[in-house]
C-alpha positions as CSV (number, residue, x, y, z in Angstrom):
1,M,28.2,-86.9,30.9
2,I,27.8,-90.3,32.8
3,Q,24.4,-90.3,31.4
4,K,25.6,-90.5,27.9
5,S,28.3,-92.8,28.6
6,S,26.0,-95.4,30.3
7,R,23.5,-94.9,27.4
8,K,26.3,-95.5,25.1
9,S,27.4,-98.9,26.8
10,T,23.5,-99.9,26.8
11,Y,23.4,-99.7,23.1
12,R,26.7,-101.6,22.5
13,L,25.6,-104.3,24.9
14,L,22.1,-104.4,22.9
15,L,24.1,-104.6,19.7
16,V,26.7,-107.5,20.8
17,V,23.5,-109.5,22.1
18,S,21.8,-108.9,19.1
19,L,24.7,-110.2,17.0
20,L,25.5,-113.1,19.1
21,L,21.8,-114.2,18.7
22,G,21.9,-113.8,14.7
23,V,24.9,-115.8,14.8
24,L,23.4,-118.7,16.9
25,T,20.2,-118.0,14.8
26,L,22.0,-118.7,11.4
27,S,24.1,-121.3,12.5
28,G,24.1,-124.1,10.2
29,C,22.0,-122.3,7.9
30,V,25.4,-121.8,5.3
31,G,25.4,-124.6,2.7
32,A,28.4,-126.9,2.9
33,A,30.8,-127.3,0.1
34,A,30.5,-129.8,-2.7
35,P,30.7,-133.3,-1.3
36,V,33.9,-135.2,-2.7
37,P,33.0,-138.3,-4.7
38,T,34.9,-141.4,-4.1
39,S,37.5,-142.8,-6.5
40,D,35.1,-145.9,-7.5
41,P,34.9,-146.0,-11.7
42,V,31.7,-144.2,-11.2
43,G,32.2,-142.1,-7.8
44,I,29.9,-140.8,-5.7
45,G,29.8,-137.8,-2.9
46,L,26.8,-136.8,-1.1
47,S,26.0,-134.6,2.1
48,A,23.1,-132.6,3.8
49,T,22.8,-130.6,7.0
50,V,19.5,-130.1,8.5
51,R,17.7,-129.8,11.9
52,P,15.1,-131.9,13.4
53,L,11.6,-132.0,11.4
54,E,13.0,-130.5,8.5
55,N,13.3,-131.5,4.5
56,V,16.3,-133.2,3.7
57,P,18.0,-131.8,0.4
58,I,20.7,-134.1,-0.2
59,I,23.3,-132.9,-2.7
60,L,25.0,-135.8,-4.7
61,T,28.0,-135.3,-6.7
62,I,28.7,-138.0,-9.4
63,K,32.1,-138.1,-11.3
64,N,33.0,-140.5,-14.4
65,N,36.6,-141.4,-13.2
66,M,36.7,-143.6,-16.3
67,T,38.2,-143.3,-19.6
68,K,34.9,-143.6,-21.7
69,F,31.6,-142.0,-21.3
70,V,29.0,-143.7,-19.1
71,S,25.0,-143.8,-19.5
72,D,21.8,-144.4,-17.6
73,V,23.5,-143.5,-14.4
74,K,21.2,-143.9,-11.5
75,V,22.0,-143.9,-7.8
76,Q,19.9,-144.9,-5.0
77,I,20.3,-144.9,-1.1
78,V,20.1,-148.2,0.2
79,A,21.3,-147.7,3.6
80,I,21.5,-145.0,6.4
81,D,23.6,-145.6,9.5
82,G,24.1,-149.2,8.6
83,N,20.3,-150.0,8.6
84,A,18.9,-151.0,5.2
85,G,16.3,-148.3,4.0
86,I,16.4,-144.5,4.5
87,A,15.0,-144.4,7.9
88,P,14.7,-142.4,10.1
89,F,13.8,-140.2,6.8
90,D,11.1,-140.8,4.7
91,L,10.5,-140.2,0.9
92,W,8.6,-137.1,-0.3
93,E,7.7,-136.7,-3.9
94,T,9.7,-139.5,-5.3
95,P,8.7,-143.1,-5.6
96,D,12.1,-144.4,-4.0
97,A,14.9,-142.5,-2.8
98,S,17.1,-142.6,-6.1
99,V,17.9,-140.1,-8.9
100,A,19.0,-140.6,-12.2
101,L,21.3,-138.7,-15.1
102,S,19.5,-137.7,-18.2
103,A,22.4,-137.6,-20.1
104,P,25.7,-139.4,-20.7
105,L,28.5,-138.5,-18.4
106,L,31.9,-137.7,-20.1
107,P,35.2,-138.9,-18.9
108,G,36.3,-137.0,-15.8
109,K,33.4,-135.0,-15.7
110,T,30.9,-134.1,-12.7
111,A,27.4,-133.8,-12.3
112,Q,25.2,-132.7,-9.5
113,V,21.6,-133.7,-8.9
114,K,19.6,-133.1,-5.6
115,L,17.3,-135.9,-3.8
116,V,14.9,-134.2,-1.4
117,L,13.5,-136.7,1.5
118,Q,11.6,-135.6,4.7
119,Q,11.2,-136.0,8.6
120,K,7.8,-137.2,9.5
121,A,9.2,-137.4,12.9
122,P,12.1,-135.6,14.2
123,A,15.5,-137.3,13.6
124,A,17.9,-137.8,16.4
125,I,20.7,-135.3,16.5
126,K,23.8,-136.9,15.1
127,S,25.6,-137.8,11.5
128,Y,24.3,-140.7,9.5
129,A,26.6,-142.5,7.2
130,V,24.9,-143.3,3.8
131,N,25.2,-146.4,1.7
132,V,24.2,-146.2,-2.2
133,S,23.8,-148.3,-5.0
134,V,25.2,-147.2,-8.3
135,S,24.1,-148.6,-11.4
136,Y,24.8,-147.5,-15.2
137,K,26.1,-148.6,-18.4
138,D,30.1,-148.2,-19.3
139,G,31.5,-147.2,-22.6
140,D,31.0,-150.4,-23.9
141,G,27.1,-150.8,-23.0
142,I,27.7,-153.2,-20.0
143,A,25.3,-152.9,-17.3
144,V,27.1,-152.4,-13.9
145,T,25.6,-152.2,-10.7
146,K,28.1,-151.6,-7.5
147,T,27.3,-150.8,-3.8
148,I,29.4,-147.7,-2.4
149,T,29.6,-147.7,1.3
150,N,29.9,-144.5,3.3
151,A,29.5,-142.4,0.5
152,G,28.7,-139.4,2.4
153,I,27.1,-138.2,5.6
154,V,23.7,-136.5,6.4
155,K,23.9,-134.4,9.6
156,V,20.9,-133.7,12.1
157,G,22.0,-130.5,14.0
158,N,20.4,-128.7,17.0
159,I,17.9,-125.7,16.3
160,N,18.5,-122.2,18.3
161,F,15.7,-122.1,20.9
162,L,14.0,-118.7,19.1
163,S,13.2,-120.8,15.9
164,A,11.9,-123.8,18.1
165,G,9.7,-121.1,20.3
166,I,8.2,-120.1,16.7
167,R,7.6,-123.6,15.8
168,W,5.9,-124.2,19.0
169,I,4.0,-121.5,18.5
170,I,2.7,-122.5,14.8
171,E,2.0,-125.8,16.1
172,Q,-0.2,-124.6,18.8
173,L,-2.3,-122.2,16.4
174,N,-2.4,-125.2,14.0
175,N,-4.0,-127.4,16.7
176,L,-6.4,-124.5,17.4
177,V,-7.5,-123.4,13.6
178,R,-6.6,-126.7,11.7
179,S,-4.7,-125.1,9.2
180,Y,-1.0,-124.1,8.6
181,A,-1.4,-120.9,6.5
182,L,-4.3,-119.4,8.7
183,A,-1.4,-120.1,11.6
184,I,1.0,-118.0,9.8
185,I,-1.3,-115.2,9.1
186,L,-2.3,-115.3,13.0
187,L,1.7,-115.6,14.0
188,T,2.4,-112.6,11.5
189,L,-0.4,-110.5,13.4
190,G,0.8,-111.4,16.9
191,L,4.0,-110.6,16.0
192,K,3.3,-107.2,14.4
193,L,0.8,-106.4,17.8
194,I,3.8,-107.4,19.9
195,T,6.5,-105.4,18.3
196,E,4.2,-102.1,17.8
197,P,5.6,-100.4,20.9
198,L,9.2,-100.8,19.0
199,T,7.8,-99.8,15.6
200,R,6.1,-96.5,17.3
201,M,9.6,-95.5,18.9
202,Q,11.0,-96.0,15.6
203,F,9.1,-93.5,13.8
204,K,8.5,-91.3,16.9
205,S,12.5,-90.8,16.4
206,T,12.3,-90.4,12.9
207,V,9.6,-87.8,12.9
208,D,11.5,-86.1,15.9
209,M,14.3,-85.8,13.6
210,Q,12.2,-84.6,10.6
211,K,10.8,-81.9,12.9
212,L,14.2,-80.7,13.4
213,Q,15.2,-80.2,9.7
214,P,14.3,-76.6,9.7
215,Q,16.9,-75.8,12.9
216,L,19.5,-77.9,11.2
217,A,19.4,-76.2,8.1
218,K,19.6,-72.9,9.7
219,L,22.6,-73.9,11.5
220,K,24.5,-75.3,8.4
221,A,23.4,-71.8,7.0
222,K,25.1,-70.5,10.0
223,Y,28.4,-72.4,9.8
224,P,28.7,-73.1,6.1
225,S,32.7,-73.4,6.1
226,K,34.6,-76.8,6.9
227,D,36.6,-74.8,9.5
228,D,33.1,-74.3,11.5
229,A,32.8,-78.3,11.2
230,K,33.4,-78.7,15.1
231,Q,31.2,-75.7,16.3
232,L,28.7,-77.2,13.9
233,N,28.9,-80.5,15.4
234,E,28.5,-79.0,19.0
235,E,25.6,-76.9,18.0
236,T,23.9,-80.1,16.4
237,M,24.4,-82.3,19.2
238,K,23.2,-79.5,21.5
239,L,19.8,-79.0,19.5
240,Y,19.2,-82.9,19.5
241,K,20.0,-83.0,23.3
242,D,17.6,-79.8,24.1
243,N,14.9,-81.7,22.4
244,N,15.4,-85.0,23.8
245,V,16.4,-86.8,20.4
246,S,18.3,-89.8,20.2
247,L,20.5,-90.7,16.8
248,F,20.5,-94.4,17.7
249,S,16.6,-94.5,19.0
250,G,15.7,-95.0,15.3
251,C,17.8,-97.9,14.9
252,L,17.4,-99.9,18.2
253,P,13.9,-101.3,17.4
254,L,15.3,-103.0,14.4
255,L,18.3,-104.0,15.9
256,V,16.1,-105.6,18.9
257,Q,13.9,-107.4,16.1
258,W,16.8,-108.5,13.7
259,P,17.0,-111.9,15.7
260,V,13.6,-112.9,15.4
261,F,13.3,-112.3,11.8
262,L,16.3,-114.8,11.5
263,A,14.6,-117.4,13.9
264,L,11.4,-116.9,11.5
265,F,13.4,-118.0,8.7
266,V,14.9,-120.9,10.1
267,A,11.6,-122.1,11.6
268,I,9.3,-121.5,8.2
269,N,11.7,-122.1,5.1
270,N,12.2,-125.8,5.6
271,Y,9.7,-126.7,7.9
272,S,8.7,-130.6,6.9
273,P,4.9,-130.4,8.6
274,F,4.2,-128.0,5.9
275,N,4.8,-130.7,3.1
276,N,1.2,-131.9,3.6
277,A,-0.4,-128.3,4.0
278,P,-1.7,-127.2,0.5
279,F,-2.4,-123.5,0.2
280,L,-4.5,-122.1,-2.7
281,W,-2.5,-122.6,-5.8
282,A,0.3,-124.3,-4.3
283,P,0.4,-127.9,-3.1
284,A,2.2,-127.4,-0.4
285,L,3.3,-124.7,1.7
286,S,7.0,-126.0,1.9
287,M,7.5,-126.1,-1.7
288,A,9.1,-123.2,-3.3
289,S,7.7,-121.1,-6.1
290,S,10.3,-122.2,-8.5
291,G,9.0,-125.7,-8.4
292,L,5.3,-124.9,-9.5
293,P,4.0,-124.9,-12.7
294,L,4.6,-122.1,-14.9
295,A,1.0,-120.4,-14.6
296,T,1.4,-120.0,-10.9
297,R,5.0,-119.7,-10.5
298,F,5.3,-116.2,-10.1
299,I,2.2,-115.3,-8.2
300,M,3.9,-115.1,-4.9
301,P,6.8,-113.4,-5.7
302,I,5.0,-110.6,-7.3
303,I,2.8,-110.5,-4.4
304,V,5.9,-110.4,-2.0
305,A,7.3,-107.6,-4.2
306,A,4.2,-105.4,-4.3
307,S,3.7,-105.9,-0.6
308,T,7.3,-104.9,0.1
309,Y,6.9,-101.8,-2.2
310,V,3.7,-100.7,-0.4
311,Q,5.5,-100.9,2.8
312,S,8.3,-98.8,1.6
313,I,6.1,-95.9,0.6
314,T,4.2,-95.9,3.5
315,S,7.2,-95.3,5.7
316,F,7.8,-91.8,4.3
317,I,7.5,-89.0,6.7
318,P,5.9,-86.0,5.7
319,G,8.6,-83.2,4.2
320,Q,11.2,-86.2,4.2
321,D,14.0,-85.8,1.5
322,R,13.1,-89.2,-0.6
323,S,15.7,-88.8,-3.1
324,Q,18.1,-90.5,-1.1
325,T,16.2,-93.6,-0.4
326,A,14.3,-93.8,-4.0
327,F,16.5,-96.3,-5.2
328,L,16.2,-98.8,-2.1
329,T,12.1,-98.1,-2.9
330,Y,12.1,-99.6,-6.1
331,F,15.5,-102.1,-6.0
332,M,14.1,-103.7,-2.2
333,P,10.8,-104.8,-3.7
334,L,12.4,-106.6,-6.7
335,L,15.4,-108.0,-4.8
336,L,13.0,-109.7,-2.1
337,G,10.4,-110.6,-4.9
338,Y,13.5,-112.6,-6.5
339,W,14.3,-114.3,-3.5
340,A,10.8,-115.3,-2.7
341,Y,11.2,-117.3,-6.3
342,G,13.0,-119.4,-4.2
343,F,11.8,-119.2,-0.9
344,S,9.2,-121.8,0.2
345,I,5.5,-120.8,-0.1
346,A,5.2,-120.5,3.7
347,L,8.3,-118.0,3.8
348,A,7.1,-115.8,1.0
349,L,3.5,-115.9,2.9
350,Y,4.9,-114.7,5.7
351,W,6.8,-111.6,4.4
352,A,3.9,-110.6,2.3
353,L,1.7,-110.6,5.4
354,F,4.4,-108.8,7.5
355,S,4.9,-106.1,5.0
356,L,1.2,-105.4,4.5
357,F,0.6,-105.2,8.2
358,S,3.6,-103.0,8.5
359,A,2.2,-100.8,6.0
360,G,-1.0,-100.2,7.7
361,Q,0.7,-100.0,11.0
362,Q,3.4,-97.3,9.6
363,Y,0.4,-95.3,7.9
364,L,-1.5,-95.2,11.3
365,V,1.6,-94.3,13.4
366,I,3.1,-91.9,11.0
367,R,-0.3,-90.1,10.5
368,R,-1.2,-90.1,14.6
369,L,2.9,-88.7,15.4
370,T,2.7,-86.2,12.4
371,K,-0.6,-84.8,12.9
372,G,-0.6,-80.7,13.0
373,M,3.2,-80.9,12.1
374,A,4.5,-78.5,9.6
375,L,6.1,-79.1,6.6
376,P,10.1,-78.0,6.9
377,E,10.6,-75.0,4.9
378,P,13.6,-74.6,2.6
379,V,16.4,-72.3,4.3
380,V,18.3,-69.8,1.6
381,K,21.9,-70.0,2.3
382,K,22.9,-66.6,2.8
383,S,26.2,-65.4,0.9
384,S,29.6,-65.0,2.8
385,K,30.8,-61.8,3.1
386,K,33.6,-60.8,1.1
């Protein structure tokens, strides 16, 4: 009894630690609310929250506070933190730090646009006030240009230690092989090798559970009534204990790996050094598939969906009831393919490689664990005596 209680306490502690690491990892990932525009005739609001060495997607809200429409609206960043220019940030994919509206803005209406800058060197961790210049033509066709001070802020925050460690590893691998794409491949392979014992533990638990299915079916046939539920539960727990099978050991490996997966997302998805790292059909690993030409836009989402499906079907245990997981088998690949459309090529590449490496690992582990295992036979439920 003491041993069982101690084991439960250990699982709870691991759960709490994993959740805390997940929260720390995701801190700052949630997008801020739309910036509030100023009360100027054409009001501007902007905001961005990033970490050191990340691209800076600045969301600008433009509002027409006048009674007539305005046209040819252009907003340009002219100063950051009181200093002219855009330092400590740099341009990326644009000739200057400006955005323009292609259509007139009606009275009282707002529009949102995005301007992406980058960090070639890590910016200091602080909040940066941003001044902008706004030019437009009013309803009478008169050209107006105005400077708005403190239109919004760009906040550079801390990065969690797990993501920082992963970026350090990527940089060391890149220095070794001179390719960020190859560095991601080596990182993925290394993580799979490190987590192999956890994967083996996870599938061993699943296989052990599957081996007990015939005996569990006999217990259910022996205690078919709801009145026998307590006895059935006691016999089931005794069966697990006698065979050294834990209900939690299958979930524990996933729980331990969860913070690492989240840290990888933070480390890879918006990493500015990837801006100058082309990959096959993509000009940069940091670009999202949605920003590529139509001819190559869906290549990576399809690869992610296909690799996730392969990983899913190689995780089945012989004799396992697949009806309960059939929906996820087909739904999850489609969902991840959809997400990959908006992910950076780097993150999508990692996920596709991770899924394919996992598929091969699962096939070998399950094949070894189930060698010589007899498939469970269906147990015919005896009719109750009248």
